[in-house]
N, C-alpha and C positions, 0 to 999 in steps of 0.2 A: 318712186319716182323715177321721174327720166332724169337722164345728167343734166338737162336744161332748167326742170325743174329745181337740183338740187342747187344749179349755178344759179339762180335766181334767189335763194336763199341764204347766199353764204356769204352776208354780210354781217355774222358775227353778234345780229341782234337777240338776246334771250325774249324767249320767251314761254309761258309758261303750257305747260304739257300735261299729261295723264296723273293722278296721283302723285298731286304735291311737287312734279321735278320742275325744274327750267331746264329751256333746251337753246341751244346756238349751232350755227354751221358758221366753223371759223374762216375770218375772211382771208382770200389765196385768188393770186392772179394765175395761177397755174390750175391747170385741167388734169392732173395726177397727184394727189394728195395723198399719204401714205405714213405709219408709223409714230404715232402723236407719243408724245414725253408732256408728262404733268407736272407742274413742283409748284410751292410756296416760296415766293420770298420774302424777304427780311420784313416787311410791312405788311404781311399781308395778301399783297398781287400774285392774282394766276400770273403764271408763265405758261405756256403750250407751245411747243416744238413739234417738228415734222420735219418730212423731208417732201418737195414739189417738184412739180416737171412736167413732162411729159409720156413718158415711163418707165417704171425701175429698170435700172439697167444703164438706160442714155446716160449721156455726159453734160445735159443740161440739169439732171437732176440734184439740187440742193436744199440746203436747211432751212427754213423759215419760223420765224415767231410772232406771237403773239402774246399781249397781255390782257387781264381781267384785273379793276383795281376795286377795292371794296364799294359797295352801295352803285358801281357804274352798272347801266343797262346795255351796253354791249362792248364787244372786245374790239381791243384796238386792230387798226389797220395791219397790216403781217408785214413783215421786213425782212428780206432776206440776210442770212447769217454766214454764208458760206457763198464759194463760187472757183472753182475747179475746173475751166472748161474741156478738160480729158478723162474727170473720174466722175463718176456717178458717187455723191455723197449722201449718205444714210446714216438712218439710225442715231439721232441727237439724243446726248445724257447730257444734264446738266447737274452740276455739284459745287458745293460751295468749300474751298480752302480754307486752312488754318488761320488765313488774313484776312478772311472773309470775302473775298473775291471768288464770283461768281464765273466756272468754268463752262465750256461747251465743249463734250465729244462728240465724236460722230469719225463715222469708215467713210474708205475713200479708193472707189473701186473701179480699174476699167470695165466698160460695159458688164454683163453677167458673170466676171472671174472673181467671184469671189474670196479664192483662194490667194490671187494676189493685192487684196485690200492691205490701206495704209490707215491707220488709225491717227485721228488731227485731234492737237486741243484749243480752244481759243479764250481769250478769257474776253469773258461779255461785262456790258455797265447798262443800268438801268435809268433813263431820266427820261420825266415827262411820262411813263409807261410805256416809250420808248424802248427796243431792244438795241444795242449798239456790238459787233464782236471787233477783237481786234484780227490781226493777222495769224494766222496757223502755223502751228510748232508740229510737227512729227511726232509721234509716243515711240519711243524707242523697245517695243516687241517685233516679233517672228508676223512676217505677213500670216496676211490671212487671218488675222486675230480680230473677233469681230466682239460690239458689245450691245447690246438692248437691256440690261436691267442696272436699277440704279446701285451707284455706288453704297458701301459699307463702311465703317472706321472700327478698326477692331476697338475692342478695349488699353491696348497699348497705342494708339493715337496713328497705328498705319491705317493705309487707305488698302480697302478690299473693292478690287474690279471685276465684277466675273467675265469671265471670255468665254465666246463659244470662237474653238479653232475649226477653220473651216481648212482642211491638211490638204495639200499640194501633192498632185502624182504624177509622175514626168511622163509627157508627151498622153495625158488624159485628161479632157474638162471637168469642172468641179460640179456635182448633184450632191452634193450633201451626204453621199456614203461614207464618207473617213471624217466626220464632224464630230468632235468631244468639249467637251467644258472644261473649265481650268480656272484659276483665280491671279489675279496678278495683282500683285503687292508692292506700293511703294511706301516706303519709309522718311519720304524727304519730298511731303507736301506732292508729290505728283511729276516729280524732276526726272528721276531712273525708277526703274519697275523689273523686277523679277516674277517669273511665273511658277504656278506650279500644277500639276494635273488631277483633276478628278479623278479618281481610280472605275475601270468599269464605265465609263463615259458615253460609250462610241452612238451617235444616235441622240446624246440627250444634249440639248441648246436652250441658250437663253435662259442663262442658270438665273435666277432672283434669289437671292441671300433674304432671309428675313430672321435677324435676332430676336432670340427668345428672352430668356433668363439667363444672367450668369454669364457662362461660357457656350451654353445652348444655343446654335444657329442651325435652323434646317436652308434646306435650297430645292425648290421645283424647278422642274426642268418641259418644256416643250420635247416631243419626241419626232424626230425624221421617221421613223418608222410608222407615224399614224397611228400608234395604239391607246396608249396614258401618257400623263402628265406624270413622271417620276418626280421624285422625293428621295433627300440626300443629307445626311445629321454632320455637324461638327459636334464636337463637345470638348473642343479646347481652344475655343473661342477663332476658330475658324483656317485656323494653320492646317488641318487636316480632315477631310472629308470623307466618311462612307461611300459607297458604290451605290447610283441612283438605282430605286425599285419604285415600281409600279406604285402609285397610290389607285382610287374607286372615281378617279376624273375623268372621261376618255378625252382625245386630244388630238386633232387632226393635221398633223403639223403646222400649226400658226401658233404663233406667238401668245402667251400667256403673262398676264402680271399680279404678283401677291402684297399683303401687305399685312400688318398686324394691328388688328385696330386697337382701341383707346380700353375696352375692356378684355383684351387679352386676346380676342378669339384671331384667328389668319381669313382675311377675304380674300378672293380670287376671281378676277376678271379671266374669262376664257369661251371659246366654242365646242362644247361639250359631244364633240362625236368624234369617230373616228373610220378609218378605214372598214372598217365590221359594218358600220351604219349608213355608207354609201357606196358605190361603183364608180361615183364621179373619179376620173383619173386624168392626167395632163403629164406629157414626160417628162417638163420639168419645171421650174422656176423659171427660168427664162426662155423660153422656148419662142419664143415671140423676134427675140433680138439676137440671135445663135445663127441666123445663116452666113455663112462665108468660114464658119468654123467647122472643120472638119477632123479634129481631134474627136474619140470617139469617147464617150460617157466616162467617167472612173470606175474602173470593178475593185470585189472584193469591198469589203467594209460590209453595213447594212446596208437593207435596201428602200430607202426613202421611197416617200408616197407622195405625190403631189395631188392635188385638183380636192381633195374632198373638200364638201362646200364649209364656207367661214360662216356659220350662223346656228344656232340663235346667238345673240350677245348674252353671256350669264355669268350673274355676280354668284359662285357657292362660299361657304364659311365652314369654318374646321374650328372645332374645339377642343382638339385634339394636339396642336401643333403639328396640321397638317398629313395627316394619316388618314383619315377619312374626311368625306365632305360633302353631310346629310343635307344641308338646306341650300339650296339651290330656287335662285328668282329670276325672270327672264329678264335684262334690263331693253331688250331690242329682239326686232326678230327679221328676218328675210329670208328668201330662197338661197342667199346663201354660196352662190354660184362663185366661182372663180376659176374657171378651164381658162380664160385669160387674163390678162391683168388692164390689159384696156380699158378706159376712164369715160372713152364718148362716144361708145355704138353702143351702152344699154346693155352690153352681156355679163360684165360684172355686177355682181349681188351682196359683196363682200361686206361683211360687218366684224372687223378685224384688229389687231395691233392694238387692244386696248390699254389705257395706263390709269392709276387708280390715285386716290389720293383720299387724306380724313382733313377731311376743315379741323380746327381749333373748336366751330361749337357741334362737332359730331357730324355732323350732312358728308357726304363721300361727292367727289369730285371727280368725273368720266370723262376721258374723250377715246377717242374712237377711229378708225378709218371707216368709211361707208362708202358703199360701191367705188370705193379707190377715185373715187371723184371730191371726194369733201373731207374732212376730220368734223366731226358730230361731237357736242358737248353736251354732256347730262348732269347738272344735279339733283341729285338724289335728298331727301331731307332724313333727318334726323329718325329711326325709327322702321325705317324703307325696307331694313333689312327684314325687320322680322314682322311683315305685313300690315306695319300699324297703317299703312298707307292706301289698301290693297283697295 
Protein backbone atom coordinates (compact mmCIF):
# COMPACT_ATOMS: atom_id res chain seq x y z
CA UNK A 1 0.00 0.00 0.00
CA UNK A 2 1.04 3.58 -0.61
CA UNK A 3 1.29 6.04 2.30
CA UNK A 4 -1.96 7.62 1.08
CA UNK A 5 -3.74 4.26 1.00
CA UNK A 6 -2.54 3.47 4.50
CA UNK A 7 -3.68 6.87 5.79
CA UNK A 8 -7.15 6.28 4.31
CA UNK A 9 -7.48 3.13 6.44
CA UNK A 10 -6.26 4.70 9.71
CA UNK A 11 -9.72 4.89 11.26
CA UNK A 12 -9.31 2.19 13.92
CA UNK A 13 -12.16 0.10 12.47
CA UNK A 14 -11.88 -3.68 12.90
CA UNK A 15 -12.14 -5.64 9.67
CA UNK A 16 -12.05 -9.39 9.06
CA UNK A 17 -8.91 -10.71 7.43
CA UNK A 18 -7.58 -14.08 6.33
CA UNK A 19 -7.40 -17.13 8.62
CA UNK A 20 -9.94 -15.85 11.15
CA UNK A 21 -8.05 -12.71 12.16
CA UNK A 22 -9.32 -9.18 12.81
CA UNK A 23 -7.24 -6.18 11.73
CA UNK A 24 -7.23 -2.42 12.16
CA UNK A 25 -4.96 0.52 11.37
CA UNK A 26 -5.00 2.65 14.50
CA UNK A 27 -6.15 6.27 14.24
CA UNK A 28 -3.43 8.90 14.45
CA UNK A 29 -3.13 12.50 13.23
CA UNK A 30 0.63 12.05 12.74
CA UNK A 31 2.41 10.99 9.53
CA UNK A 32 4.95 8.85 11.40
CA UNK A 33 3.86 6.25 13.96
CA UNK A 34 6.22 3.72 15.52
CA UNK A 35 7.06 1.52 18.54
CA UNK A 36 3.70 0.13 19.66
CA UNK A 37 3.00 -1.11 23.19
CA UNK A 38 -0.19 -3.03 23.95
CA UNK A 39 -1.68 -3.84 27.36
CA UNK A 40 -4.94 -5.05 28.90
CA UNK A 41 -6.46 -2.65 31.42
CA UNK A 42 -8.39 -3.62 34.56
CA UNK A 43 -11.78 -4.06 32.87
CA UNK A 44 -10.39 -5.96 29.89
CA UNK A 45 -10.12 -2.90 27.66
CA UNK A 46 -7.06 -2.97 25.40
CA UNK A 47 -4.76 0.06 25.38
CA UNK A 48 -2.21 0.64 22.63
CA UNK A 49 0.47 3.34 22.88
CA UNK A 50 3.20 4.42 20.44
CA UNK A 51 5.16 7.50 19.42
CA UNK A 52 4.09 9.78 16.59
CA UNK A 53 5.25 12.92 14.78
CA UNK A 54 7.08 13.70 11.56
CA UNK A 55 10.33 11.73 11.90
CA UNK A 56 11.96 9.71 14.68
CA UNK A 57 14.33 11.93 16.65
CA UNK A 58 12.51 15.17 15.78
CA UNK A 59 11.23 17.24 18.69
CA UNK A 60 7.60 16.91 17.53
CA UNK A 61 7.61 13.19 18.38
CA UNK A 62 5.22 12.53 21.30
CA UNK A 63 3.45 9.58 22.91
CA UNK A 64 -0.07 8.75 21.65
CA UNK A 65 -2.62 6.20 22.81
CA UNK A 66 -5.99 4.65 21.99
CA UNK A 67 -8.24 1.99 23.51
CA UNK A 68 -10.52 -0.84 22.38
CA UNK A 69 -13.24 -1.91 24.79
CA UNK A 70 -14.80 -5.35 24.79
CA UNK A 71 -17.29 -5.73 21.95
CA UNK A 72 -16.35 -2.42 20.29
CA UNK A 73 -16.04 -2.34 16.51
CA UNK A 74 -13.24 0.23 16.41
CA UNK A 75 -10.46 1.77 18.46
CA UNK A 76 -11.11 5.18 19.99
CA UNK A 77 -9.61 8.37 18.51
CA UNK A 78 -6.01 8.69 19.65
CA UNK A 79 -4.91 11.20 22.27
CA UNK A 80 -1.50 12.75 22.89
CA UNK A 81 -0.13 11.76 26.30
CA UNK A 82 3.16 13.69 26.37
CA UNK A 83 4.54 16.89 24.91
CA UNK A 84 8.09 18.17 25.22
CA UNK A 85 8.81 20.71 22.45
CA UNK A 86 12.56 20.18 22.79
CA UNK A 87 12.87 16.37 22.94
CA UNK A 88 11.79 13.35 20.94
CA UNK A 89 9.58 11.26 23.27
CA UNK A 90 9.75 7.56 22.41
CA UNK A 91 9.20 3.93 23.51
CA UNK A 92 6.13 4.03 25.79
CA UNK A 93 5.62 1.33 28.44
CA UNK A 94 2.55 1.01 30.70
CA UNK A 95 2.85 -0.40 34.20
CA UNK A 96 0.42 -0.55 37.13
CA UNK A 97 1.79 0.25 40.58
CA UNK A 98 0.84 -1.40 43.84
CA UNK A 99 -1.93 1.13 44.43
CA UNK A 100 -3.58 0.14 41.14
CA UNK A 101 -2.58 3.30 39.27
CA UNK A 102 -1.40 2.97 35.69
CA UNK A 103 1.92 4.62 34.94
CA UNK A 104 3.28 5.61 31.52
CA UNK A 105 7.06 5.46 31.22
CA UNK A 106 8.89 6.71 28.12
CA UNK A 107 12.19 8.10 26.86
CA UNK A 108 12.90 11.73 25.92
CA UNK A 109 15.99 12.59 23.87
CA UNK A 110 17.41 15.60 21.99
CA UNK A 111 17.53 14.78 18.25
CA UNK A 112 19.22 11.44 17.56
CA UNK A 113 21.32 11.53 20.73
CA UNK A 114 20.04 8.48 22.55
CA UNK A 115 22.94 8.75 25.00
CA UNK A 116 21.37 12.00 26.29
CA UNK A 117 17.87 10.63 26.83
CA UNK A 118 15.89 11.05 30.03
CA UNK A 119 13.34 8.57 31.39
CA UNK A 120 9.99 10.05 32.39
CA UNK A 121 6.84 8.74 34.07
CA UNK A 122 3.24 9.99 34.08
CA UNK A 123 0.23 8.76 36.03
CA UNK A 124 -2.41 7.67 33.50
CA UNK A 125 -6.17 7.61 34.03
CA UNK A 126 -8.87 6.09 31.85
CA UNK A 127 -12.42 7.44 31.60
CA UNK A 128 -14.93 6.40 29.00
CA UNK A 129 -12.17 4.73 27.04
CA UNK A 130 -10.11 7.94 26.88
CA UNK A 131 -6.57 7.99 28.25
CA UNK A 132 -5.32 11.07 30.13
CA UNK A 133 -1.77 11.69 31.30
CA UNK A 134 -0.67 13.84 34.22
CA UNK A 135 2.47 16.00 34.21
CA UNK A 136 5.65 13.93 33.96
CA UNK A 137 8.31 13.30 36.54
CA UNK A 138 11.90 12.40 35.66
CA UNK A 139 13.25 9.02 36.73
CA UNK A 140 16.54 9.19 38.61
CA UNK A 141 18.62 6.95 36.35
CA UNK A 142 21.72 7.80 34.27
CA UNK A 143 21.29 9.63 30.98
CA UNK A 144 21.02 7.20 28.10
CA UNK A 145 18.82 4.71 29.97
CA UNK A 146 16.33 3.44 27.38
CA UNK A 147 13.29 1.20 27.81
CA UNK A 148 11.18 -0.99 25.55
CA UNK A 149 10.24 -4.22 27.40
CA UNK A 150 7.49 -4.78 29.96
CA UNK A 151 8.36 -4.37 33.60
CA UNK A 152 8.30 -7.47 35.82
CA UNK A 153 7.54 -7.72 39.52
CA UNK A 154 9.99 -9.91 41.46
CA UNK A 155 8.81 -12.46 44.01
CA UNK A 156 9.85 -10.05 46.77
CA UNK A 157 7.61 -7.33 45.33
CA UNK A 158 10.34 -5.18 43.76
CA UNK A 159 9.88 -3.79 40.26
CA UNK A 160 12.31 -4.77 37.53
CA UNK A 161 12.65 -2.33 34.63
CA UNK A 162 14.66 -3.83 31.74
CA UNK A 163 17.07 -1.18 30.45
CA UNK A 164 19.37 -0.80 27.51
CA UNK A 165 22.09 1.70 28.22
CA UNK A 166 23.14 4.01 25.39
CA UNK A 167 26.63 4.79 26.64
CA UNK A 168 28.04 8.24 25.88
CA UNK A 169 31.54 8.57 24.37
CA UNK A 170 33.07 12.03 24.98
CA UNK A 171 33.32 14.05 21.76
CA UNK A 172 31.72 11.26 19.71
CA UNK A 173 28.22 10.74 18.36
CA UNK A 174 26.07 7.86 19.63
CA UNK A 175 25.77 5.03 17.11
CA UNK A 176 24.88 2.04 19.30
CA UNK A 177 28.41 0.63 19.45
CA UNK A 178 28.65 0.71 23.27
CA UNK A 179 25.05 -0.15 24.20
CA UNK A 180 24.63 -2.68 27.01
CA UNK A 181 21.79 -4.25 29.02
CA UNK A 182 20.89 -3.64 32.65
CA UNK A 183 18.03 -4.05 35.10
CA UNK A 184 16.75 -1.12 37.13
CA UNK A 185 15.11 -2.14 40.42
CA UNK A 186 12.67 -0.22 42.61
CA UNK A 187 11.61 -1.40 46.07
CA UNK A 188 9.33 1.61 46.69
CA UNK A 189 6.83 1.41 43.81
CA UNK A 190 8.93 3.39 41.35
CA UNK A 191 9.99 6.32 43.53
CA UNK A 192 13.71 5.46 43.60
CA UNK A 193 15.84 3.11 41.51
CA UNK A 194 19.10 1.19 41.54
CA UNK A 195 20.63 -0.44 38.48
CA UNK A 196 22.72 -3.55 37.87
CA UNK A 197 24.46 -4.46 34.61
CA UNK A 198 23.95 -7.67 32.64
CA UNK A 199 27.47 -9.08 32.16
CA UNK A 200 28.89 -9.52 28.68
CA UNK A 201 25.95 -7.69 27.09
CA UNK A 202 27.53 -5.18 24.70
CA UNK A 203 25.23 -4.97 21.67
CA UNK A 204 22.42 -6.88 23.42
CA UNK A 205 19.54 -4.42 23.84
CA UNK A 206 15.74 -4.25 24.24
CA UNK A 207 15.95 -6.77 27.09
CA UNK A 208 12.62 -8.58 27.49
CA UNK A 209 12.28 -10.44 30.80
CA UNK A 210 10.03 -13.52 30.93
CA UNK A 211 9.38 -15.23 34.28
CA UNK A 212 9.27 -19.02 34.07
CA UNK A 213 8.75 -21.13 37.22
CA UNK A 214 9.92 -20.32 40.72
CA UNK A 215 13.01 -18.10 40.62
CA UNK A 216 13.82 -19.03 37.02
CA UNK A 217 13.63 -16.20 34.49
CA UNK A 218 14.91 -15.77 30.95
CA UNK A 219 15.61 -12.61 28.96
CA UNK A 220 15.69 -12.22 25.18
CA UNK A 221 17.57 -9.45 23.36
CA UNK A 222 17.72 -7.55 20.09
CA UNK A 223 21.27 -7.34 18.73
CA UNK A 224 23.09 -4.29 17.43
CA UNK A 225 25.38 -6.65 15.49
CA UNK A 226 22.41 -7.92 13.46
CA UNK A 227 23.22 -11.59 13.98
CA UNK A 228 20.88 -13.57 16.26
CA UNK A 229 18.38 -12.98 19.04
CA UNK A 230 20.33 -13.57 22.26
CA UNK A 231 19.17 -15.11 25.54
CA UNK A 232 20.28 -15.03 29.16
CA UNK A 233 18.99 -16.61 32.36
CA UNK A 234 18.46 -15.76 36.01
CA UNK A 235 18.15 -18.49 38.62
CA UNK A 236 17.67 -16.16 41.60
CA UNK A 237 14.48 -14.34 40.68
CA UNK A 238 16.09 -11.68 38.50
CA UNK A 239 18.81 -10.50 40.88
CA UNK A 240 21.69 -11.74 38.70
CA UNK A 241 21.88 -12.73 35.04
CA UNK A 242 24.11 -14.85 32.83
CA UNK A 243 25.80 -13.29 29.80
CA UNK A 244 23.60 -13.26 26.66
CA UNK A 245 24.22 -16.11 24.20
CA UNK A 246 22.79 -16.64 20.69
CA UNK A 247 19.57 -18.54 19.98
CA UNK A 248 18.64 -20.03 16.59
CA UNK A 249 16.53 -17.01 15.57
CA UNK A 250 18.20 -14.39 13.31
CA UNK A 251 17.90 -10.73 14.30
CA UNK A 252 18.21 -7.63 12.13
CA UNK A 253 18.98 -5.04 14.84
CA UNK A 254 15.27 -4.40 15.28
CA UNK A 255 12.94 -4.85 18.23
CA UNK A 256 11.47 -8.14 19.45
CA UNK A 257 8.76 -8.94 21.98
CA UNK A 258 8.32 -12.13 23.99
CA UNK A 259 5.61 -13.45 26.33
CA UNK A 260 4.89 -16.71 28.13
CA UNK A 261 1.66 -18.26 26.92
CA UNK A 262 -0.92 -19.84 29.22
CA UNK A 263 0.22 -23.29 28.04
CA UNK A 264 3.79 -22.59 29.20
CA UNK A 265 5.37 -22.05 25.79
CA UNK A 266 7.14 -18.80 24.89
CA UNK A 267 5.97 -16.75 21.92
CA UNK A 268 8.20 -14.16 20.24
CA UNK A 269 7.34 -11.61 17.58
CA UNK A 270 10.32 -10.59 15.47
CA UNK A 271 11.84 -10.17 12.00
CA UNK A 272 13.89 -13.39 11.57
CA UNK A 273 16.44 -11.84 9.19
CA UNK A 274 20.02 -10.71 9.73
CA UNK A 275 23.08 -9.13 8.16
CA UNK A 276 23.87 -12.57 6.73
CA UNK A 277 20.62 -12.63 4.74
CA UNK A 278 20.72 -9.12 3.22
CA UNK A 279 23.32 -6.66 1.96
CA UNK A 280 21.11 -3.61 2.70
CA UNK A 281 22.95 -1.10 4.90
CA UNK A 282 22.52 2.48 6.13
CA UNK A 283 24.99 4.65 8.02
CA UNK A 284 22.96 4.94 11.22
CA UNK A 285 19.46 5.06 12.62
CA UNK A 286 19.39 8.87 12.51
CA UNK A 287 21.43 9.59 9.37
CA UNK A 288 18.57 11.71 7.99
CA UNK A 289 18.64 14.23 10.85
CA UNK A 290 22.37 14.44 11.67
CA UNK A 291 23.19 17.39 9.41
CA UNK A 292 25.16 19.97 11.35
CA UNK A 293 26.53 17.45 13.85
CA UNK A 294 30.18 17.17 12.85
CA UNK A 295 31.24 14.83 15.66
CA UNK A 296 32.70 11.49 14.54
CA UNK A 297 30.75 8.33 15.24
CA UNK A 298 31.65 6.56 18.47
CA UNK A 299 34.59 4.19 18.02
CA UNK A 300 35.36 0.86 19.65
CA UNK A 301 32.78 -1.42 21.21
CA UNK A 302 30.75 -3.59 18.87
CA UNK A 303 30.05 -2.90 15.19
CA UNK A 304 26.34 -2.04 14.82
CA UNK A 305 24.69 -2.87 11.50
CA UNK A 306 21.73 -0.75 10.40
CA UNK A 307 19.42 -1.11 7.40
CA UNK A 308 18.76 -4.86 7.22
CA UNK A 309 15.12 -5.29 6.04
CA UNK A 310 12.50 -5.34 8.78
CA UNK A 311 10.21 -8.09 7.50
CA UNK A 312 8.57 -10.52 7.61
CA UNK A 313 6.71 -10.11 10.89
CA UNK A 314 6.91 -13.62 12.33
CA UNK A 315 5.63 -15.36 15.44
CA UNK A 316 8.15 -17.89 16.78
CA UNK A 317 7.32 -20.41 19.50
CA UNK A 318 9.61 -22.18 21.99
CA UNK A 319 8.86 -25.15 24.21
CA UNK A 320 12.24 -25.18 25.99
CA UNK A 321 12.33 -21.80 27.72
CA UNK A 322 13.57 -19.89 24.71
CA UNK A 323 16.61 -21.99 23.84
CA UNK A 324 15.21 -23.04 20.44
CA UNK A 325 12.31 -21.74 18.34
CA UNK A 326 11.28 -24.45 15.86
CA UNK A 327 7.71 -23.27 15.22
CA UNK A 328 7.56 -20.10 13.13
CA UNK A 329 4.52 -18.56 11.45
CA UNK A 330 4.26 -15.42 9.31
CA UNK A 331 1.87 -12.78 10.65
CA UNK A 332 2.54 -10.24 7.85
CA UNK A 333 5.04 -9.74 5.05
CA UNK A 334 6.51 -6.99 2.89
CA UNK A 335 9.88 -6.09 1.34
CA UNK A 336 10.84 -4.68 4.75
CA UNK A 337 12.95 -1.88 3.26
CA UNK A 338 14.18 0.45 6.01
CA UNK A 339 17.02 2.45 4.47
CA UNK A 340 15.00 5.57 5.29
CA UNK A 341 12.78 6.44 8.25
CA UNK A 342 10.65 8.64 5.99
CA UNK A 343 6.99 7.62 6.21
CA UNK A 344 5.49 9.81 3.49
CA UNK A 345 7.51 9.12 0.33
CA UNK A 346 6.79 5.39 0.14
CA UNK A 347 10.38 4.19 0.47
CA UNK A 348 9.96 2.62 3.90
CA UNK A 349 8.30 -0.82 3.85
CA UNK A 350 9.15 -2.06 7.34
CA UNK A 351 6.97 -4.22 9.59
CA UNK A 352 8.66 -3.72 12.92
CA UNK A 353 8.66 -3.05 16.66
CA UNK A 354 5.93 -5.55 17.56
CA UNK A 355 4.13 -6.08 20.84
CA UNK A 356 2.21 -9.17 21.89
CA UNK A 357 -0.50 -9.94 24.44
CA UNK A 358 -2.47 -13.13 25.09
CA UNK A 359 -6.11 -12.51 25.88
CA UNK A 360 -7.98 -14.31 28.64
CA UNK A 361 -9.75 -16.30 25.92
CA UNK A 362 -6.44 -17.39 24.37
CA UNK A 363 -6.58 -15.06 21.37
CA UNK A 364 -3.38 -13.18 20.56
CA UNK A 365 -3.34 -9.39 20.28
CA UNK A 366 -0.53 -8.02 18.12
CA UNK A 367 0.50 -4.43 17.34
CA UNK A 368 3.39 -3.31 15.12
CA UNK A 369 4.73 -0.55 12.89
CA UNK A 370 3.43 -0.62 9.31
CA UNK A 371 5.74 1.24 6.88
CA UNK A 372 6.37 3.84 9.62
CA UNK A 373 3.05 5.37 8.53
CA UNK A 374 0.73 3.54 10.91
CA UNK A 375 0.38 1.16 13.81
CA UNK A 376 -1.37 -2.02 12.70
CA UNK A 377 -3.37 -4.14 15.14
CA UNK A 378 -4.08 -7.83 14.50
CA UNK A 379 -6.16 -10.23 16.60
CA UNK A 380 -5.17 -13.84 15.92
CA UNK A 381 -7.77 -16.43 16.93
CA UNK A 382 -7.21 -19.25 19.41
CA UNK A 383 -5.25 -22.04 17.72
CA UNK A 384 -3.67 -19.83 15.07
CA UNK A 385 -0.17 -20.53 16.36
CA UNK A 386 -0.58 -24.24 15.66
CA UNK A 387 -2.03 -23.79 12.19
CA UNK A 388 -5.68 -24.43 13.02
CA UNK A 389 -6.81 -21.51 10.82
CA UNK A 390 -4.48 -21.94 7.83
